[in-house]
Each structure stands twice: as structure tokens, then as C-alpha cells.
C-alpha positions as CSV (number, residue, x, y, z in Angstrom):
1,M,1.6,153.0,-28.6
2,R,2.8,152.5,-25.0
3,T,3.2,155.5,-22.8
4,P,6.5,154.6,-21.1
5,G,6.2,154.1,-17.4
6,I,3.5,156.7,-16.7
7,L,1.3,154.3,-14.6
8,V,4.4,152.8,-12.9
9,V,5.9,156.2,-12.1
10,A,2.6,157.5,-10.8
11,V,2.1,154.6,-8.4
12,L,5.8,154.4,-7.4
13,A,5.8,158.1,-6.6
14,A,3.4,157.4,-3.9
15,G,5.8,154.8,-2.4
16,L,5.1,151.1,-2.5
17,A,5.8,149.5,0.8
18,A,3.4,146.7,1.1
19,A,4.9,144.4,-1.5
20,G,6.7,141.2,-0.4
21,C,7.9,137.9,-1.9
22,E,8.4,134.4,-0.6
23,V,10.6,131.9,-2.5
24,S,12.3,128.6,-2.0
25,T,16.1,128.9,-1.8
26,T,19.1,127.7,0.1
27,G,21.8,130.0,1.4
28,S,21.2,132.8,-1.1
29,M,18.8,133.7,-3.9
30,P,20.6,134.3,-7.2
31,K,20.6,137.9,-8.5
32,A,18.5,137.0,-11.6
33,E,15.9,135.4,-9.4
34,V,15.7,138.4,-7.1
35,E,15.3,140.7,-10.0
36,R,12.5,138.4,-11.4
37,Q,10.7,138.2,-8.1
38,V,10.8,142.0,-7.5
39,T,9.6,142.6,-11.1
40,D,6.8,140.1,-10.7
41,E,5.6,141.4,-7.4
42,L,5.7,145.0,-8.5
43,T,3.8,144.1,-11.6
44,K,1.2,142.4,-9.5
45,Q,0.9,145.4,-7.2
46,V,1.0,148.2,-9.8
47,G,-0.6,146.4,-12.8
48,Q,2.2,147.4,-15.2
49,R,5.6,145.7,-15.6
50,P,8.7,147.9,-14.8
51,D,11.1,148.2,-17.8
52,K,13.9,146.8,-15.8
53,V,15.0,145.9,-12.2
54,E,18.7,145.5,-11.5
55,C,20.2,144.2,-8.2
56,P,23.9,144.2,-7.4
57,E,24.3,140.6,-6.2
58,D,22.7,137.5,-4.8
59,L,20.4,138.0,-1.8
60,E,21.6,136.2,1.3
61,A,18.8,134.1,2.9
62,E,19.4,135.6,6.4
63,V,16.9,137.6,8.4
64,G,17.9,141.3,8.4
65,T,19.8,141.1,5.1
66,K,19.2,144.3,3.1
67,M,19.9,145.1,-0.5
68,R,19.5,148.2,-2.7
69,C,18.3,147.6,-6.3
70,E,17.3,149.9,-9.1
71,L,14.1,150.0,-11.0
72,T,13.7,151.7,-14.4
73,A,10.2,152.9,-15.5
74,G,10.4,154.9,-18.8
75,N,13.1,157.4,-18.4
76,Q,12.9,157.4,-14.6
77,K,15.0,155.4,-12.2
78,Y,14.0,154.6,-8.6
79,G,15.9,153.0,-5.7
80,V,14.3,149.8,-4.4
81,N,15.1,148.5,-0.9
82,L,14.8,144.8,-0.1
83,N,14.8,143.5,3.4
84,V,14.8,139.7,4.3
85,T,12.0,139.3,6.9
86,S,12.2,135.5,7.3
87,A,14.3,132.6,6.2
88,E,13.2,129.2,7.4
89,D,14.0,125.8,6.0
90,D,14.3,126.5,2.2
91,R,12.0,129.6,2.2
92,V,13.0,133.2,2.2
93,R,10.6,136.1,2.5
94,F,11.6,139.7,1.8
95,G,9.9,143.1,1.8
96,I,10.1,145.5,-1.1
97,K,10.1,149.3,-0.7
98,V,10.4,151.6,-3.7
99,D,11.7,155.2,-3.1
100,N,9.1,158.0,-3.2
101,Q,11.2,160.1,-5.6
102,P,13.2,159.2,-8.7
103,M,17.0,159.0,-8.4
104,S,18.9,162.1,-9.4
């Protein structure tokens, strides 16, 4: 039996700021790809896959672009901030920061 989100919540409660992704794209990264990249990176960092990551739209491949997504782990929801740190040629790199506290 899986204990929903306990490991994820414990690690996320401490705040995960060091995660980042780099992907090939042009113009913008599709919403589904952003969600997949965030899920994969957090899984790699935490060791357990979040139940769900939802982002509102495609991520523009422009330095300084910010987006707020939502992560679900068990019955807890956390805000996730994305920040594009570089966009060169067909590569975009963005940082991921999960809120310290669940959303109310």
C-alpha cells in the first residue's frame, strides 16, 4: 500500500529550490511538456513522483519569463514557481521552486 505523498510532502515542506530543467524548444514550451519536465525533475530530486503537476499555459522561451504551477502530493497542493534562466538557440533552461507551505 502506498502512503500518499508523505515523502514528497516532507521534502517539499523544506522547500526545493535547486531543481532546474533544460529542454529543446522554439518560441515556447507546450504546457504538457512543462508539466512533464517539472514532474520528472522533482521525481529525480525527491525520489518520489508527485501525483500531479498542472501549469496554466505554455512556457515562453524568454529569459525572465515566470509561471506559477500547482503540484499535488496526496491531499496537499503546493505552488510551484518556474523562472526561465536561459533561452539560447533551441534550448530553454528554467528553475523550479516549490513553496514551503501547502496552499490553503
